[in-house]
C-alpha positions in Angstrom: 0.0 0.0 0.0 2.8 2.4 0.9 4.5 1.7 -2.5 1.3 2.5 -4.4 1.0 5.8 -2.4 4.6 6.6 -3.1 4.1 6.2 -6.9 1.0 8.4 -6.7 3.1 11.0 -4.8 5.9 10.9 -7.3 3.5 11.4 -10.2 2.0 14.3 -8.3 5.5 15.8 -7.7 6.4 15.5 -11.3 3.1 17.1 -12.3 3.7 20.1 -10.0 7.3 20.5 -11.1 6.4 20.4 -14.8 3.7 23.0 -14.2 6.1 25.3 -12.4 9.0 25.0 -14.8 7.2 24.7 -18.2 9.3 26.7 -20.7 12.0 27.3 -18.0 14.3 24.4 -18.5 15.3 21.6 -16.0 14.7 22.2 -12.3 15.9 20.4 -9.1 13.6 17.8 -7.5 13.9 19.8 -4.3 10.6 21.6 -3.6 9.4 24.2 -1.0 6.2 22.5 0.3 7.8 20.2 2.9 8.7 21.1 6.5 11.2 19.5 8.9 14.0 20.4 11.4 17.6 19.0 11.5 19.7 18.7 14.6 22.6 19.5 14.4 23.0 21.4 11.1 26.8 21.7 11.7 28.9 19.2 13.5 32.0 17.0 13.6 32.7 13.8 11.9 31.3 11.3 12.6 28.1 13.3 13.0 24.6 11.8 13.8 21.7 14.0 12.7 18.1 13.8 13.8 15.2 15.1 11.6 11.8 16.0 12.8 8.8 16.2 10.5 6.6 19.3 10.7 4.1 18.5 7.9 0.7 17.7 9.5 -0.7 14.2 9.1 1.4 12.9 6.2 0.2 9.7 4.6 3.7 8.9 3.4 7.0 10.3 4.6 10.5 9.5 3.2 14.0 10.9 3.6 17.1 10.7 1.4 20.2 11.8 3.5 22.7 12.0 0.6 20.6 13.6 -2.1 22.1 15.6 -5.0 20.5 19.0 -4.9 20.9 19.4 -8.6 19.1 16.1 -9.4 15.8 16.6 -11.2 14.4 13.2 -10.6 13.4 11.2 -7.5 16.1 9.2 -5.7 16.4 5.5 -6.0 14.4 3.5 -3.5 17.7 2.1 -2.0 18.8 5.6 -1.3 15.7 6.4 0.8 14.6 5.6 4.3 11.8 6.3 6.8 14.3 6.6 9.6 14.7 10.0 11.3 18.4 9.5 12.2 21.5 9.2 10.1 25.2 9.2 10.8 27.8 10.8 8.5 31.2 9.2 8.9 33.2 11.5 6.7 33.3 15.3 6.4 31.5 17.3 3.7 28.3 19.2 2.9 25.3 16.9 2.4 21.6 17.6 1.3 18.7 15.9 3.1 15.6 15.5 1.0 12.2 15.1 2.6 9.2 14.1 0.5 5.8 12.5 1.0 2.1 13.1 0.5 -1.0 14.4 2.4 -4.5 13.2 1.9 -6.6 15.4 -0.3 -3.7 17.9 -0.7 -1.0 16.0 -2.6 2.8 15.6 -2.5 5.3 17.8 -0.8 9.2 18.0 -0.7 11.9 20.1 0.8 15.8 20.0 0.9 18.1 21.2 3.7 21.9 21.1 3.9 24.1 19.9 6.8 27.8 20.5 7.2 30.1 17.8 8.6 33.5 19.1 9.7 36.8 17.2 9.3 38.3 15.8 12.5 41.1 13.6 11.2 44.6 14.9 11.7 46.3 16.9 8.9 48.8 15.0 6.7 52.4 16.0 6.1 55.8 14.8 4.9 58.7 15.1 7.3 62.3 15.3 6.1 65.1 15.1 8.7 68.8 15.9 8.5 71.7 14.7 10.7 72.5 18.3 11.7 69.1 18.8 13.4 67.3 20.5 10.6 63.9 19.3 9.6 61.3 20.2 7.0 57.6 19.7 7.2 55.6 19.8 4.0 51.8 19.9 4.4 50.0 17.6 2.0 47.8 19.1 -0.7 44.9 16.7 0.1 41.2 17.1 1.1 41.8 16.3 4.8 44.4 19.0 5.3 42.7 21.6 3.1 39.5 21.1 5.1 40.9 23.1 8.0 41.3 26.9 8.2 44.6 26.6 9.9 47.2 24.0 11.1 49.4 24.4 14.1 52.8 22.7 14.0 54.3 21.9 17.4 58.0 21.3 16.9 58.4 19.5 20.3 60.9 21.8 21.8 58.4 24.3 23.1 58.1 26.2 19.8 55.0 26.2 17.5 54.1 27.6 14.2 50.6 28.5 13.1 49.8 28.2 9.4 46.7 29.9 7.9 45.8 27.6 5.1 43.5 30.1 3.4 46.3 32.7 2.9 49.5 30.6 3.1 51.6 30.4 -0.1 54.6 28.5 1.4 54.9 24.9 0.5 57.0 23.8 3.4 58.2 24.8 6.9 61.7 24.3 8.4 63.0 24.2 11.9 66.4 23.6 13.4 66.9 22.0 16.8 69.6 23.1 19.1 70.7 19.5 19.6 71.0 17.2 16.6 71.2 14.1 18.6 67.6 13.4 19.3 64.5 14.3 17.3 61.5 15.2 19.5 58.0 14.4 18.5 56.4 16.8 16.1 52.6 17.2 16.1 50.1 18.8 13.7 46.6 19.8 14.6 44.0 21.5 12.4 41.5 24.1 13.5 38.5 26.2 12.3 38.0 29.9 12.6 34.6 29.6 14.3 36.1 27.1 16.8 33.5 24.4 15.8 35.0 20.9 16.2 38.4 22.3 17.2 38.2 20.3 20.4 37.3 17.1 18.4 40.0 17.5 15.9 42.6 14.8 16.0 46.4 15.3 16.2 48.9 13.9 13.7 52.2 12.8 15.2 55.4 12.9 13.1 58.2 10.8 14.6 60.2 9.4 11.7 61.5 11.4 8.8 63.2 10.3 5.6 66.2 11.9 3.8 65.1 14.3 1.1 65.0 12.8 -2.4 65.8 15.1 -5.4 65.5 12.3 -8.0 62.6 14.2 -9.6 65.0 17.1 -10.5 66.3 16.1 -14.0 66.9 17.5 -17.5 64.1 16.8 -19.9 65.5 18.2 -23.1 68.4 20.1 -24.7 67.7 22.3 -27.7 70.6 23.8 -29.6 69.4 26.4 -32.0 71.5 27.8 -34.9 72.3 30.9 -32.9 74.0 28.9 -30.2 71.6 30.0 -27.4 70.9 26.6 -25.9 67.6 26.0 -24.2 67.5 23.5 -21.3 64.1 22.2 -20.1 64.2 20.5 -16.7 62.0 19.5 -13.8 62.6 21.5 -10.7 61.4 21.2 -7.0 59.8 23.9 -5.0 62.2 25.5 -2.6 65.2 23.7 -3.9 67.7 25.8 -5.7 68.8 24.1 -8.9 71.8 25.3 -10.9 72.7 24.5 -14.5 76.2 23.4 -15.2 78.0 22.9 -18.6 81.2 21.2 -19.8 82.7 21.2 -23.3 83.5 17.7 -24.4 85.1 15.8 -21.5 86.2 19.0 -19.7 85.2 20.1 -16.2 81.7 21.4 -15.4 81.3 25.1 -14.8 78.3 27.0 -13.5 76.3 28.8 -16.2 74.8 31.4 -13.9 71.4 29.9 -14.6 69.4 28.6 -11.6 65.9 28.4 -10.2 64.0 27.1 -7.2 60.5 26.6 -8.5 58.7 23.3 -8.9 57.5 21.8 -12.1 58.8 22.3 -15.6 61.5 25.0 -15.9 63.5 26.5 -18.7 67.0 27.9 -18.7 69.0 29.5 -21.6 72.7 29.3 -22.0 73.9 31.8 -24.7 76.9 32.2 -26.9 77.6 28.5 -27.5 79.0 27.0 -30.7 76.2 24.9 -32.3 78.8 22.8 -34.1 80.4 21.7 -30.8 79.1 19.2 -28.3 78.5 20.2 -24.7 77.5 18.2 -21.6 74.8 19.6 -19.2 74.0 18.7 -15.6 71.8 20.0 -12.8 73.2 20.4 -9.3 70.8 20.9 -6.4 71.4 21.3 -2.6 68.9 19.6 -0.4 67.9 20.9 3.0 70.7 19.0 4.7 73.3 20.7 2.6 74.0 17.8 0.3 74.7 18.5 -3.4 72.8 16.2 -5.6 73.8 15.8 -9.3 71.3 15.0 -12.0 72.1 12.6 -14.9 74.2 14.2 -17.6 72.6 15.0 -20.9 74.8 16.1 -23.8 74.0 18.2 -26.8 74.3 16.7 -30.3 75.8 18.3 -33.4 75.2 17.4 -37.1 77.3 18.3 -40.1 77.7 17.4 -43.8 79.6 14.2 -44.4 82.7 14.1 -46.6 81.4 11.6 -49.1 78.5 13.5 -50.6 77.9 12.7 -54.3 75.5 14.1 -56.9 72.0 14.1 -55.5 73.2 12.4 -52.4 73.7 14.3 -49.1 75.9 12.6 -46.6 75.4 13.5 -42.9 77.4 12.8 -39.8 76.7 13.6 -36.1 78.3 13.3 -32.7 77.5 13.6 -29.0 79.0 12.7 -25.7 77.9 9.6 -23.7 75.0 10.2 -21.4 74.6 8.8 -17.9 71.3 7.3 -19.1 71.2 4.8 -21.9 70.8 6.0 -25.5 67.7 4.7 -27.1 68.1 5.9 -30.6 69.0 8.7 -33.0 66.3 10.3 -35.1 67.4 12.1 -38.3 64.8 14.7 -39.3 64.6 16.3 -42.7 62.3 19.3 -43.0 60.8 18.3 -39.7 60.0 14.7 -40.6 61.9 11.7 -39.3 63.6 9.9 -42.2 66.0 7.6 -40.4 66.2 5.8 -37.0 69.2 4.1 -35.5 70.3 2.9 -32.1 74.0 3.5 -32.7 75.0 4.7 -36.2 76.5 8.1 -36.6 76.1 8.7 -40.3 73.5 8.5 -43.1 73.4 9.1 -46.9 70.2 10.7 -48.0 69.5 9.7 -51.6 65.9 11.1 -51.7 67.0 14.6 -52.7 66.8 16.6 -55.9 69.3 19.1 -57.3 68.2 22.7 -56.9 66.4 22.1 -53.6 67.5 23.1 -50.1 66.9 20.7 -47.2 67.0 21.3 -43.4 68.4 18.5 -41.2 68.6 18.0 -37.5 69.5 15.0 -35.3 67.6 14.1 -32.1 69.2 11.9 -29.5 66.5 10.0 -27.5 67.6 8.9 -24.1 65.9 6.7 -21.5 63.0 8.2 -19.6 62.0 10.2 -22.7 64.9 12.6 -22.5 65.7 14.3 -25.8 68.6 16.3 -27.2 68.1 18.4 -30.3 70.9 19.5 -32.6 71.0 22.9 -34.3 69.5 22.5 -37.8 71.7 22.8 -40.9 70.6 23.6 -44.4 72.2 21.7 -47.3 71.8 21.4 -51.0 72.8 18.4 -53.1 76.3 18.6 -54.5 76.5 19.9 -58.0 79.3 19.0 -60.4 79.8 19.7 -64.1 78.9 16.5 -66.0 81.6 14.7 -68.0 81.4 14.6 -71.8 79.7 11.6 -73.4 82.5 9.3 -74.4 80.6 6.0 -75.2 77.8 5.8 -77.8 76.2 3.4 -80.2 74.2 4.2 -83.4 72.1 1.5 -84.9 70.1 1.4 -88.1 66.9 -0.3 -87.1 64.7 0.0 -90.2 64.0 2.1 -93.2 62.9 5.1 -91.1 64.5 4.5 -87.7 68.0 4.9 -86.2 68.5 4.0 -82.6 71.0 5.8 -80.4 72.3 4.7 -77.1 74.9 6.2 -74.7 76.7 5.3 -71.5 77.4 7.8 -68.7 80.2 8.1 -66.3 81.9 10.5 -64.0 80.4 13.2 -61.8 77.4 15.5 -62.3 75.0 12.7 -63.0 71.5 13.2 -61.5 68.3 11.2 -61.4 66.6 13.7 -63.7 68.4 15.0 -66.8 68.1 16.1 -70.4 70.0 14.1 -73.0 70.5 16.4 -76.0 70.8 14.6 -79.3 71.8 16.5 -82.5 71.7 15.1 -86.0 73.1 16.0 -89.4 73.5 14.2 -92.8 76.8 12.5 -93.3 79.3 15.1 -94.8 77.5 18.1 -93.3 78.4 20.1 -90.2 74.9 21.6 -89.8 73.8 19.7 -86.6 70.3 20.4 -85.2 68.6 19.2 -82.1 66.3 16.2 -82.8 65.6 14.9 -79.3 62.5 16.2 -77.3 62.8 18.6 -74.5 63.9 17.1 -71.2 64.8 13.8 -72.9 65.1 11.2 -70.0 66.1 8.3 -72.2 69.7 7.1 -72.7 68.3 5.0 -75.6 66.5 7.2 -78.0 65.1 6.4 -81.5 65.2 8.9 -84.3 62.2 8.1 -86.6 62.5 10.9 -89.0 65.2 9.5 -91.3 65.5 7.5 -94.5 68.2 5.0 -94.0 68.2 3.6 -97.5 69.0 7.0 -99.0 71.5 8.6 -96.6 73.8 8.1 -93.6 73.3 10.3 -90.6 75.6 11.5 -87.9 74.7 12.1 -84.2 76.3 13.8 -81.3 75.3 14.0 -77.7 75.4 16.3 -74.7 74.3 15.7 -71.1 72.5 18.3 -69.0 71.8 17.5 -65.3 69.0 18.6 -63.1 71.0 21.6 -62.0 71.1 22.8 -65.7 74.8 22.1 -65.9 75.9 20.7 -69.3 78.9 18.6 -70.2 81.6 20.9 -71.5 81.1 19.9 -75.2 79.3 17.5 -77.4 80.5 14.0 -77.9 82.4 12.9 -81.0 79.9 12.4 -83.8 78.8 8.8 -84.6 77.4 8.2 -88.1 75.1 5.4 -89.4 76.4 3.0 -92.0 74.4 2.3 -95.1 74.8 -1.3 -96.2 73.9 -2.2 -99.8 73.8 -5.5 -101.7 74.5 -6.5 -105.2 74.4 -10.2 -104.6 76.7 -11.8 -103.9 78.6 -8.6 -103.2 78.0 -6.3 -100.1 79.2 -2.7 -99.9 78.8 -0.1 -97.3 79.4 3.6 -96.7 83.0 4.4 -97.5 83.1 7.5 -95.4 84.3 6.9 -91.8 81.4 6.9 -89.3 83.6 8.7 -86.8 85.6 11.9 -87.0 88.5 10.2 -85.3 90.3 7.2 -86.6 88.2 4.1 -87.3 89.4 1.0 -85.6 87.9 -1.7 -87.8 84.8 -3.1 -89.5 83.2 -6.4 -88.6 80.7 -8.3 -90.8 78.1 -9.8 -88.5 75.9 -12.7 -89.5 72.7 -12.8 -87.5 69.7 -15.2 -87.3 66.1 -14.3 -87.9 65.8 -13.0 -84.3 68.8 -10.7 -84.7 71.1 -12.8 -82.6 74.8 -12.8 -83.6 75.9 -16.1 -85.2 79.4 -15.3 -86.5 81.6 -12.2 -86.9 84.1 -11.7 -89.6 86.8 -9.0 -89.2 87.0 -6.8 -92.3 89.7 -4.4 -91.2 89.2 -1.1 -93.1 87.6 -2.7 -96.1 84.2 -1.5 -97.2 83.0 -4.5 -99.2 82.5 -8.3 -99.0 81.5 -11.1 -101.3 79.1 -13.7 -99.9 79.2 -17.4 -100.6 75.5 -17.6 -101.4 75.7 -21.3 -102.5 76.5 -22.4 -99.0 73.9 -20.3 -97.2 70.3 -20.7 -96.2 68.2 -18.0 -94.5 70.5 -15.4 -92.9 71.1 -11.7 -92.4 74.1 -9.4 -92.4 75.1 -6.1 -90.9 78.2 -4.1 -90.5 79.7 -3.0 -87.1 82.2 -0.2 -87.0 84.4 0.5 -83.9 86.3 3.7 -83.2 90.0 3.3 -82.6 89.5 3.7 -78.9 86.6 1.2 -78.8 84.2 3.6 -77.1 82.0 4.5 -80.2 80.1 1.9 -82.2 78.0 2.2 -85.4 75.7 -0.6 -86.6 74.4 -0.6 -90.2 71.0 -1.6 -91.5 70.3 -5.3 -91.6 70.2 -7.1 -95.0 68.2 -10.4 -95.0 68.7 -13.1 -97.5 66.4 -16.0 -98.0 67.0 -19.4 -99.7 65.0 -18.4 -102.8 66.4 -19.0 -106.3 68.7 -16.2 -107.5 69.5 -16.1 -111.2 72.2 -13.7 -112.4 72.1 -13.5 -116.3 74.6 -11.3 -118.2 73.5 -8.8 -120.8 76.3 -9.6 -123.3 79.5 -11.6 -123.9 82.4 -11.3 -126.2 83.9 -14.7 -127.5 86.9 -13.0 -129.2 89.7 -15.0 -127.7 90.9 -12.3 -125.3 90.2 -14.6 -122.3 87.7 -12.0 -120.9 83.9 -12.6 -120.9 84.4 -15.4 -123.4 81.3 -17.4 -122.5 77.6 -16.7 -121.8 77.5 -17.9 -118.2 74.5 -17.8 -115.8 75.1 -17.8 -112.1 72.4 -19.4 -110.0 72.0 -19.7 -106.3 69.7 -21.8 -104.1 68.9 -24.0 -107.2 68.7 -27.8 -107.3 67.7 -28.5 -111.0 68.7 -26.2 -113.9 67.8 -26.1 -117.7 68.8 -23.4 -120.1 68.1 -23.0 -123.9 69.4 -20.3 -126.2 67.4 -19.4 -129.3 68.2 -17.5 -132.5 66.0 -14.6 -133.4 64.0 -17.1 -135.6 63.3 -19.4 -132.6 65.9 -22.1 -133.5 67.6 -23.7 -130.5 71.3 -23.0 -130.9 72.4 -24.2 -127.4 70.9 -26.3 -124.5 72.4 -27.3 -121.2 71.3 -29.0 -117.9 74.5 -28.1 -116.1 74.6 -24.7 -114.5 78.4 -24.9 -114.5 78.6 -24.9 -118.3 78.1 -21.8 -120.5 77.6 -21.1 -124.2 80.9 -20.4 -126.0 79.1 -18.7 -128.9 79.5 -21.7 -131.3 76.9 -23.6 -133.2 77.0 -26.8 -135.4 78.1 -24.9 -138.5 80.8 -22.9 -136.6 80.8 -19.5 -134.9 77.4 -18.0 -134.3 77.0 -14.6 -135.9 77.0 -11.5 -133.7 73.7 -10.1 -132.6 70.8 -10.6 -130.1 69.8 -14.0 -128.9 67.0 -15.2 -126.7 67.2 -17.5 -123.6 64.9 -19.5 -121.4 65.9 -20.8 -118.0 63.9 -23.3 -116.0 65.1 -24.0 -112.4 63.9 -25.6 -109.3 64.7 -23.9 -105.9 65.5 -25.7 -102.7 61.8 -25.6 -101.7 60.8 -27.5 -104.9 59.3 -24.5 -106.7 59.9 -24.0 -110.4 61.4 -20.6 -111.5 61.2 -19.6 -115.1 63.2 -16.7 -116.5 63.2 -15.4 -120.2 65.3 -12.7 -121.7 67.8 -11.6 -124.4 71.5 -10.9 -124.5 74.0 -9.6 -127.1 76.7 -11.6 -128.7 79.5 -9.3 -129.7 82.0 -10.4 -132.3 
């Protein structure tokens, strides 16, 4: 029954609240229609309170002794009670909610606050020294800060009152006349209005610990380009910390930089050489007069290495050993880490382009997240004048294409470049650029030529990414024009090089262009083929310069095993031993028949032997001079029949 009434009450409360705050936003569940008294409203922990209802004849009556005044909903059932007493064990300000219902009237609620004062003893840290000096540091906790003041009784009849509301001192020191025995030190908190002062407990400090300055340490060293080093370190309140410096392995000296504030601190040491390495250390004096030295942290210096090549920046760095272990070096370029190493002291950066400037710095990472930053340096990739092109190849590829290829060596070579190719007709000095702008190919084809009509000469010049060119163009290399008048081969008589030609080689290649044999030809510009012993084959001429660095390859002539019949136009059987017979030369032929006819169609000569020839005689004697007809029937190596007809002149 009580639960049903409570639900009715809560619905009534929500209805009243919604009516009052409609359009006004959220409002606390605390109302103004209840009535009760609290005894006491202020007291000492633990504090027991009694509440007394003043609402006439309530049907339901409930209390929540730890209600959140800002809460806009009813408390959970397990947070409520019908009891009229409650004990607060810990200090604080608490809200008591009363709510219930009255027959024929509706629900009511009211909130009141009670204050429970702290009675536990204040907390503090005690540091003692052998010379009788002690330091008490009050804790920055809720118990201690709950009081308005703390009284320190040093145990030798002297006391010290600390107003916690106005005090800015973090610690309090006292020196005893005798250092042999430490008396008992007590702390007691108090309130301005004297409430609970008698109930406040006393804290007794009897054992102290030596002061630890381990938290005082260098966090980072930053060496800028101007040499004004910045040291970031952790200090301790009231402890003077001095910054010391040493060059290399030298002695430490005071930098005149110091501080005695807690937390992160900064010190600047000017007029240092950013190219040199320094060691830094903090020295602090504890309350007992002991000098405590922090771990050493050294600066780090970076410089350009001595092995920088074209578009490669070499870097080196150094620092002194640290008292804490080195974790790694981080090399940064333009602010981004490009290399990590636990122990290496050098690096070659190959990801650079000529004409750009790069900023580098090295960061030494030490244990406990200590860092040392070098001064930045700005470097450009090394730039050298490229060497002249001294090795080149020119190849006739087809009727309209000549391929060029060069090899590069020496300094000044960059990942991006422009290979300039100039061309002229053999015999002319009017070179003109034929390669495209920013030509990035060491193998470039010239497709605007007619290789069966002319020979062409090429020369080359290299321009690197820094717009530096080789001092001069290469020696010109010219193409070779190879011609055939089977079985004779002939090629361009002019030298393909300005300098001395070394030699010609006749190269026999297969259908795939692979070299089969090579025949040295010296300086000769012709060759006679033995066609009778060949099948399918191809020939080209290779020319080498005297120094072997320049090469020219001619066009390729292909021969197939098809019947070749070479018939003379005339012969003179006059007894001078020259051109005495009408002889036909045949190649790639298995069967051969030839007939010679007079102008009237009479057969005057017939032979089945290709080795024979007509001597100009007939049955009646010497055949008269004049034109004669011939017919040749031959079978090639593939079994196909070849027929050739024509005429020739017999000269007497």
